[in-house]
VMD Tcl script that draws the C-alpha trace (Angstrom):
set ca {
  {34.80 98.09 -4.02}
  {37.90 96.51 -2.51}
  {39.45 93.29 -3.79}
  {38.50 91.21 -0.72}
  {34.85 92.16 -1.03}
  {34.85 91.35 -4.75}
  {36.38 87.94 -4.02}
  {33.81 87.28 -1.30}
  {30.91 88.19 -3.57}
  {32.27 86.10 -6.47}
  {32.91 83.09 -4.23}
  {29.49 83.45 -2.59}
  {27.84 83.49 -6.01}
  {29.73 80.34 -7.05}
  {29.03 78.52 -3.78}
  {25.36 79.42 -3.91}
  {25.03 77.86 -7.35}
  {27.17 74.80 -6.53}
  {25.27 74.04 -3.30}
  {21.91 74.45 -5.00}
  {22.99 72.12 -7.83}
  {24.20 69.54 -5.28}
  {20.87 69.73 -3.43}
  {18.87 69.36 -6.62}
  {20.99 66.43 -7.84}
  {20.60 64.72 -4.48}
  {16.87 65.39 -4.47}
  {16.27 64.28 -8.04}
  {18.66 61.32 -8.16}
  {19.47 59.93 -4.74}
  {16.15 59.87 -2.93}
  {14.20 58.04 -5.67}
  {17.14 55.69 -6.20}
  {17.26 54.99 -2.46}
  {13.53 54.36 -2.28}
  {13.65 52.11 -5.34}
  {16.63 50.19 -3.96}
  {14.72 49.60 -0.73}
  {11.86 47.98 -2.56}
  {13.95 46.31 -5.30}
  {14.15 42.95 -3.47}
  {10.36 42.81 -3.41}
  {10.32 43.07 -7.17}
  {12.85 40.28 -7.61}
  {15.87 42.43 -8.51}
  {19.28 41.06 -7.59}
  {21.47 42.76 -5.02}
  {25.09 43.61 -5.79}
  {28.01 42.37 -3.69}
  {28.30 45.65 -1.78}
  {24.65 45.46 -0.73}
  {25.06 41.82 0.26}
  {28.16 42.67 2.35}
  {26.23 45.48 4.04}
  {23.35 43.15 4.83}
  {25.71 40.56 6.29}
  {27.52 43.19 8.39}
  {24.19 44.48 9.73}
  {22.60 41.08 10.30}
  {19.99 41.54 7.57}
  {18.91 38.61 5.50}
  {17.46 38.42 2.01}
  {14.14 37.50 3.61}
  {14.25 40.51 5.95}
  {12.49 42.99 3.67}
  {11.33 45.08 6.62}
  {14.95 45.41 7.75}
  {15.99 46.54 4.28}
  {13.12 49.02 4.17}
  {14.08 50.35 7.61}
  {17.65 50.80 6.42}
  {16.42 52.67 3.34}
  {14.28 54.93 5.53}
  {17.48 55.89 7.35}
  {19.09 56.79 4.03}
  {16.10 58.85 2.90}
  {15.98 60.68 6.26}
  {19.66 61.54 6.10}
  {19.37 62.65 2.46}
  {16.40 64.87 3.33}
  {18.39 66.58 6.09}
  {21.37 67.08 3.79}
  {19.13 68.53 1.06}
  {17.52 70.99 3.49}
  {20.91 72.07 4.84}
  {22.29 72.51 1.30}
  {19.32 74.71 0.28}
  {19.56 76.89 3.40}
  {23.34 77.22 3.04}
  {22.92 78.10 -0.63}
  {20.49 80.86 0.34}
  {23.06 82.21 2.84}
  {25.66 82.55 0.10}
  {23.09 84.03 -2.28}
  {22.25 86.62 0.37}
  {25.95 87.44 0.81}
  {26.21 87.93 -2.96}
  {23.19 90.26 -3.04}
  {23.87 92.21 0.15}
  {27.64 92.43 -0.27}
  {28.17 91.44 3.36}
  {27.80 88.24 5.37}
  {26.86 90.11 8.54}
  {23.10 90.42 8.32}
  {20.41 89.32 10.72}
  {18.88 87.24 7.91}
  {22.09 85.24 7.50}
  {22.40 84.77 11.23}
  {18.87 83.37 11.35}
  {19.62 81.01 8.46}
  {22.72 79.72 10.25}
  {20.52 79.09 13.30}
  {18.15 77.14 11.03}
  {21.07 74.95 9.91}
  {21.88 74.39 13.57}
  {18.28 73.40 14.32}
  {18.18 71.07 11.30}
  {21.30 69.30 12.56}
  {19.86 68.93 16.07}
  {16.51 67.72 14.72}
  {18.23 65.20 12.46}
  {20.17 63.87 15.43}
  {17.44 63.83 18.09}
  {13.87 64.29 16.86}
  {14.11 62.32 13.62}
  {15.52 59.12 15.19}
  {12.73 59.21 17.80}
  {10.09 59.59 15.08}
  {11.84 56.91 13.06}
  {11.72 54.52 16.02}
  {8.00 55.21 16.40}
  {7.49 54.57 12.67}
  {9.39 51.27 12.91}
  {7.34 50.18 15.90}
  {4.05 50.98 14.16}
  {4.71 49.93 10.56}
  {7.78 47.66 10.48}
  {7.75 45.82 13.82}
  {9.30 42.69 12.30}
  {12.37 44.62 11.19}
  {13.85 44.83 14.67}
  {15.34 48.13 13.52}
  {16.64 50.57 16.06}
  {17.36 54.26 15.92}
  {20.77 55.50 16.89}
  {21.47 58.70 18.75}
  {24.94 60.14 18.27}
  {26.39 63.40 19.41}
  {28.50 64.31 16.37}
  {25.87 66.52 14.74}
  {24.93 68.06 18.07}
  {28.50 69.33 18.46}
  {28.46 70.62 14.87}
  {25.07 72.25 15.58}
  {26.54 73.98 18.64}
  {29.40 75.29 16.49}
  {26.92 76.60 13.90}
  {24.86 78.23 16.65}
  {27.98 79.97 17.97}
  {28.76 81.12 14.42}
  {25.23 82.53 14.21}
  {25.86 84.51 17.40}
  {29.12 85.80 15.90}
  {27.19 86.84 12.77}
  {24.65 88.62 15.02}
  {27.48 90.54 16.65}
  {29.03 91.31 13.25}
  {25.65 92.54 12.04}
  {25.34 94.79 15.06}
  {28.85 96.20 14.52}
  {28.11 96.72 10.81}
  {24.92 98.61 11.68}
  {26.74 100.83 14.22}
  {29.50 101.49 11.70}
  {26.97 102.46 9.03}
  {25.21 104.82 11.45}
  {28.49 106.55 12.31}
  {29.19 107.24 8.65}
}
mol new
graphics top color blue
foreach p $ca { graphics top sphere $p radius 0.5 }
foreach p [lrange $ca 0 end-1] q [lrange $ca 1 end] { graphics top cylinder $p $q radius 0.2 }
display resetview
């Protein structure tokens, strides 16, 4: 095996583990902490100065518990998308480690999944979030924001997936020639 391939496999193994650990830490620590923090004011816990500054900057008051809950729902939604993307990306690197090549149809499909997760997080989730706010937290006055940053990143990932498809096709033709 050549040195480049060995480096790629070693780095893929390391990245797979690191990304999975990050996803698990975020899942185990951040989501419950975020949910608890959203409901902490209801239980009489004090807010720190950073939380107070955030509330002032976003026109939330201490009496606006629905607004705080809506804000925490945003955080949970974003964390959930990040966790899903970390797990899928980890599985891509694990596949590279096992297969010895990044150019497989399976990896291309996983990159497309990352692209779809980014698009869903930027378009579908805010629409569902707005519906949730209207139904369950109407007093919050919360709004959903639609930005195009992740859509551009999703387009880049989709193009990378097409490149991986092409690389997979070339790899297959090369293997057939040998």
